[in-house]
Residue frames as a rotation matrix with the C-alpha (Angstrom) as fourth column:
MET 1
-0.491 0.513 0.704 82.13
0.033 0.819 -0.573 169.60
-0.871 -0.258 -0.419 110.41
SER 2
0.560 0.752 -0.348 80.16
-0.282 -0.222 -0.934 171.00
-0.779 0.621 0.088 107.54
LEU 3
0.143 -0.538 -0.831 83.19
-0.983 -0.172 -0.058 170.71
-0.111 0.825 -0.554 105.27
LEU 4
-0.850 -0.419 0.319 83.55
-0.422 0.904 0.064 166.97
-0.315 -0.081 -0.946 106.06
ARG 5
-0.119 0.902 0.416 79.84
0.180 0.431 -0.884 166.45
-0.976 -0.030 -0.214 105.33
GLY 6
0.596 0.171 -0.785 80.20
-0.670 -0.433 -0.603 168.21
-0.443 0.885 -0.144 101.96
TRP 7
-0.418 -0.757 -0.502 83.15
-0.909 0.342 0.240 165.90
-0.010 0.557 -0.831 101.03
LEU 8
-0.718 0.209 0.664 81.25
-0.057 0.933 -0.355 162.78
-0.694 -0.293 -0.658 102.16
LYS 9
0.358 0.928 -0.100 78.27
-0.069 -0.080 -0.994 163.90
-0.931 0.363 0.036 99.95
ALA 10
0.335 -0.290 -0.896 80.47
-0.897 -0.390 -0.209 164.53
-0.289 0.874 -0.390 97.03
GLY 11
-0.727 -0.681 0.090 82.12
-0.657 0.727 0.198 161.20
-0.201 0.084 -0.976 97.39
VAL 12
-0.401 0.690 0.603 78.74
0.200 0.708 -0.677 159.31
-0.894 -0.151 -0.422 97.70
SER 13
0.587 0.726 -0.360 77.33
-0.225 -0.281 -0.933 161.13
-0.778 0.628 -0.001 94.67
LEU 14
-0.004 -0.631 -0.776 80.44
-0.997 -0.057 0.052 160.39
-0.077 0.774 -0.629 92.63
CYS 15
-0.883 -0.323 0.342 80.26
-0.324 0.945 0.056 156.70
-0.341 -0.061 -0.938 93.45
HIS 16
-0.057 0.968 0.245 76.54
0.068 0.248 -0.966 156.64
-0.996 -0.039 -0.080 92.80
SER 17
0.629 0.343 -0.698 76.98
-0.565 -0.416 -0.713 158.17
-0.535 0.842 -0.068 89.29
THR 18
-0.432 -0.777 -0.458 79.81
-0.902 0.365 0.231 155.82
-0.013 0.513 -0.859 88.48
LEU 19
-0.757 0.161 0.634 77.71
-0.036 0.958 -0.285 152.91
-0.653 -0.239 -0.719 89.41
GLN 20
0.366 0.926 -0.094 74.81
-0.088 -0.066 -0.994 154.08
-0.926 0.372 0.058 87.29
THR 21
0.264 -0.304 -0.915 77.12
-0.943 -0.280 -0.179 154.57
-0.202 0.910 -0.361 84.23
THR 22
-0.800 -0.599 0.018 78.48
-0.578 0.778 0.246 151.09
-0.162 0.187 -0.969 84.53
ARG 23
-0.251 0.738 0.626 74.93
0.147 0.668 -0.729 149.56
-0.957 -0.091 -0.276 84.58
GLN 24
0.573 0.599 -0.559 74.07
-0.381 -0.409 -0.829 151.35
-0.726 0.688 -0.006 81.32
ILE 25
-0.261 -0.724 -0.639 76.99
-0.953 0.087 0.291 149.81
-0.155 0.684 -0.712 79.43
GLY 26
0.621 0.607 0.495 75.75
-0.454 0.794 -0.403 146.66
-0.638 0.026 0.769 77.52
THR 27
-0.224 -0.701 0.677 77.11
0.124 0.668 0.733 143.95
-0.967 0.248 -0.063 75.41
GLY 28
-0.697 0.098 -0.711 75.18
-0.687 -0.376 0.622 145.00
-0.207 0.921 0.329 72.22
VAL 29
-0.895 0.390 -0.216 72.98
0.259 0.850 0.459 141.91
0.362 0.355 -0.862 72.43
CYS 30
-0.424 0.804 0.417 69.26
-0.645 -0.591 0.485 142.66
0.636 -0.064 0.769 72.61
CYS 31
0.694 0.678 0.244 68.42
-0.625 0.399 0.671 139.49
0.357 -0.618 0.701 74.41
PRO 32
-0.023 -0.741 0.671 70.29
-0.842 0.376 0.386 137.14
-0.539 -0.556 -0.633 76.60
VAL 33
-0.280 -0.267 -0.922 71.57
-0.749 0.661 0.037 133.84
0.600 0.701 -0.385 75.21
ARG 34
0.403 0.639 0.655 69.69
-0.891 0.437 0.121 130.79
-0.209 -0.633 0.746 76.25
MET 35
-0.628 -0.562 -0.538 71.15
-0.679 0.734 0.025 127.43
0.381 0.381 -0.842 76.46
ASN 36
0.414 0.890 0.192 68.43
-0.889 0.349 0.298 124.71
0.199 -0.294 0.935 76.70
ALA 37
0.981 -0.157 0.117 70.75
0.118 0.951 0.287 121.72
-0.156 -0.267 0.951 76.54
ILE 38
0.158 -0.985 -0.062 74.53
-0.605 -0.146 0.783 121.08
-0.780 -0.087 -0.619 76.84
PRO 39
0.552 -0.026 -0.833 75.88
-0.760 0.396 -0.516 119.65
0.344 0.918 0.199 73.48
GLU 40
0.950 -0.048 0.309 76.92
-0.093 0.900 0.426 116.16
-0.299 -0.433 0.850 73.64
LEU 41
0.149 -0.987 -0.059 80.60
-0.609 -0.138 0.781 115.29
-0.779 -0.080 -0.622 73.72
LYS 42
0.456 0.004 -0.890 82.11
-0.849 0.303 -0.433 113.79
0.268 0.953 0.141 70.71
LYS 43
0.848 -0.184 0.498 83.08
-0.017 0.928 0.372 110.03
-0.530 -0.323 0.784 70.77
VAL 44
0.572 -0.717 -0.397 86.83
-0.738 -0.239 -0.631 110.07
0.358 0.654 -0.666 69.95
ASP 45
0.909 -0.374 -0.186 89.01
0.403 0.901 0.162 106.93
0.107 -0.223 0.969 70.00
ARG 46
0.738 -0.673 0.043 92.25
-0.653 -0.698 0.293 108.13
-0.168 -0.244 -0.955 71.67
TRP 47
-0.026 -0.738 0.674 94.00
-0.343 0.640 0.688 104.89
-0.939 -0.213 -0.270 70.78
THR 48
0.970 0.229 -0.078 93.70
-0.145 0.293 -0.945 104.83
-0.193 0.928 0.318 67.04
GLU 49
0.569 -0.790 0.230 96.71
0.813 0.582 -0.014 103.68
-0.122 0.195 0.973 65.19
LYS 50
0.244 -0.408 0.880 97.74
0.382 -0.794 -0.474 107.38
0.892 0.451 -0.037 64.30
ARG 51
0.658 0.031 0.753 97.45
-0.560 -0.649 0.516 108.59
0.504 -0.761 -0.409 67.88
SER 52
0.928 -0.263 0.262 99.12
-0.099 0.506 0.857 105.72
-0.358 -0.821 0.444 69.46
MET 53
0.449 -0.775 0.446 102.13
0.879 0.294 -0.375 105.81
0.159 0.560 0.813 67.05
PHE 54
0.669 -0.238 0.704 102.72
-0.050 -0.960 -0.276 109.55
0.742 0.149 -0.654 67.85
GLY 55
0.684 -0.500 0.530 105.97
-0.706 -0.273 0.654 109.96
-0.182 -0.822 -0.540 69.66
GLY 56
-0.223 -0.794 -0.566 107.77
-0.904 0.386 -0.186 107.14
0.365 0.470 -0.803 67.71
PHE 57
-0.089 0.254 0.963 105.90
-0.512 0.818 -0.263 103.87
-0.854 -0.517 0.058 68.86
ARG 58
-0.253 -0.043 -0.966 106.30
-0.890 0.402 0.215 101.08
0.379 0.915 -0.140 66.44
GLY 59
-0.915 -0.076 0.396 104.73
-0.203 0.935 -0.290 97.69
-0.349 -0.346 -0.871 66.73
ASN 60
-0.770 0.617 -0.160 101.81
0.170 0.441 0.881 95.60
0.614 0.652 -0.445 65.87
GLU 61
0.056 0.933 0.356 98.22
-0.336 -0.318 0.886 95.52
0.940 -0.170 0.296 67.26
LEU 62
0.562 0.082 -0.823 99.04
0.575 0.676 0.460 93.19
0.594 -0.732 0.333 70.13
GLN 63
-0.513 -0.762 -0.395 102.02
0.833 -0.331 -0.443 95.45
0.206 -0.556 0.805 71.32
ARG 64
-0.689 0.227 0.688 99.72
-0.117 -0.972 0.203 98.53
0.715 0.059 0.696 70.98
LEU 65
0.407 0.909 -0.095 96.90
-0.135 0.162 0.977 96.91
0.904 -0.385 0.189 73.06
THR 66
0.328 -0.344 -0.880 99.25
0.887 0.432 0.162 95.71
0.325 -0.833 0.447 75.81
ARG 67
-0.807 -0.585 0.081 100.74
0.523 -0.772 -0.362 99.23
0.274 -0.250 0.929 76.00
LYS 68
-0.329 0.757 0.565 97.24
-0.328 -0.652 0.683 100.69
0.886 0.040 0.463 76.20
LYS 69
0.558 0.586 -0.588 96.35
0.263 0.547 0.795 98.17
0.787 -0.598 0.151 78.98
ARG 70
-0.224 -0.776 -0.590 99.49
0.943 -0.018 -0.333 99.13
0.247 -0.631 0.735 80.96
MET 71
-0.886 -0.312 0.344 98.81
0.263 -0.948 -0.182 102.83
0.383 -0.070 0.921 80.71
VAL 72
-0.562 0.749 0.351 95.06
-0.760 -0.635 0.137 103.22
0.326 -0.190 0.926 81.12
GLY 73
-0.541 0.412 -0.733 93.73
0.068 0.890 0.450 99.63
0.838 0.194 -0.510 81.88
ASP 74
-0.715 0.229 -0.661 92.88
0.699 0.258 -0.667 100.47
0.018 -0.939 -0.344 85.51
ARG 75
-0.710 0.441 -0.549 90.77
-0.104 -0.837 -0.537 103.41
-0.696 -0.325 0.640 84.46
MET 76
-0.848 0.393 -0.357 88.84
-0.357 0.074 0.931 101.81
0.393 0.916 0.077 81.64
MET 77
0.084 0.977 0.198 85.08
-0.996 0.084 0.005 100.93
-0.012 -0.198 0.980 81.69
MET 78
-0.078 -0.007 0.997 84.28
-0.464 0.885 -0.030 97.27
-0.882 -0.465 -0.072 82.42
GLN 79
0.726 0.461 0.511 83.12
0.213 0.556 -0.804 96.32
-0.654 0.692 0.305 79.00
ASP 80
0.784 -0.553 -0.281 85.78
-0.575 -0.476 -0.666 98.21
0.234 0.684 -0.691 77.18
LYS 81
-0.049 -0.831 0.554 88.44
-0.968 0.177 0.180 96.53
-0.248 -0.527 -0.813 79.31
HIS 82
0.168 0.280 0.945 86.86
-0.174 0.952 -0.251 93.08
-0.970 -0.122 0.208 78.74
ASP 83
0.973 0.211 0.098 86.82
0.056 0.197 -0.979 93.54
-0.226 0.957 0.180 74.97
MET 84
0.429 -0.892 -0.144 90.43
-0.862 -0.356 -0.362 94.73
0.272 0.279 -0.921 74.91
GLU 85
-0.221 -0.637 0.738 91.55
-0.833 0.518 0.197 91.76
-0.508 -0.571 -0.645 76.94
LYS 86
0.541 0.549 0.637 89.60
0.032 0.744 -0.668 89.51
-0.840 0.382 0.385 74.63
ARG 87
0.977 -0.140 -0.159 91.28
-0.188 -0.230 -0.955 90.88
0.097 0.963 -0.251 71.69
ILE 88
0.132 -0.966 0.224 94.76
-0.991 -0.124 0.049 90.58
-0.020 -0.229 -0.973 73.44
ARG 89
-0.035 -0.089 0.995 94.14
-0.451 0.890 0.064 86.92
-0.892 -0.447 -0.071 74.06
PHE 90
0.852 0.426 0.304 93.04
0.116 0.413 -0.903 86.33
-0.510 0.805 0.303 70.45
LEU 91
0.781 -0.593 -0.194 96.06
-0.529 -0.464 -0.711 88.18
0.331 0.658 -0.676 69.01
TYR 92
-0.017 -0.819 0.573 98.47
-0.941 0.207 0.269 86.35
-0.339 -0.535 -0.774 71.42
ARG 93
0.157 0.122 0.980 97.20
-0.059 0.992 -0.114 83.03
-0.986 -0.040 0.163 70.35
HIS 94
0.948 0.292 0.123 97.27
0.129 -0.003 -0.992 84.08
-0.289 0.956 -0.041 66.64
PHE 95
0.585 -0.801 -0.124 100.80
-0.752 -0.480 -0.452 85.42
0.303 0.358 -0.883 66.72
ASN 96
-0.163 -0.587 0.793 102.01
-0.766 0.582 0.273 82.19
-0.622 -0.563 -0.544 68.61
ARG 97
0.292 0.402 0.868 100.38
0.163 0.873 -0.459 79.84
-0.942 0.276 0.190 66.10
PHE 98
0.711 -0.003 0.703 101.21
0.703 -0.003 -0.711 81.66
0.004 1.000 0.001 62.77
GLY 99
0.922 -0.332 -0.197 104.04
-0.339 -0.941 -0.002 83.86
-0.185 0.068 -0.980 61.69
LYS 100
0.662 -0.700 -0.267 107.66
-0.213 0.166 -0.963 83.76
0.718 0.695 -0.039 60.55
HIS 101
-0.338 -0.791 0.509 109.13
-0.742 -0.109 -0.661 83.52
0.579 -0.602 -0.551 64.05
ARG 102
0.644 0.689 0.333 107.28
-0.759 0.518 0.395 80.51
0.099 -0.507 0.856 65.06
């Protein structure tokens, strides 16, 4: 029985010493880093001409906007969707009034 008690004491002291050594290891920074505010996200237009043409898309602005409406129209904010549909209506009228294929 005393042999078992000795093994348990040795195991506990080993675990205790290991736990203390892990607490003493630091990152080398003297004070913790504080974040007072989350940085604001960048406003990036994902549908610029360069980005929408990636992958081989070729077409005019009307075709690009109708493609955007099909892909992300249901997930757009109300004002952005309204502005896009207004631009599509204008371009549709413009291309049907003027152009070489009229």
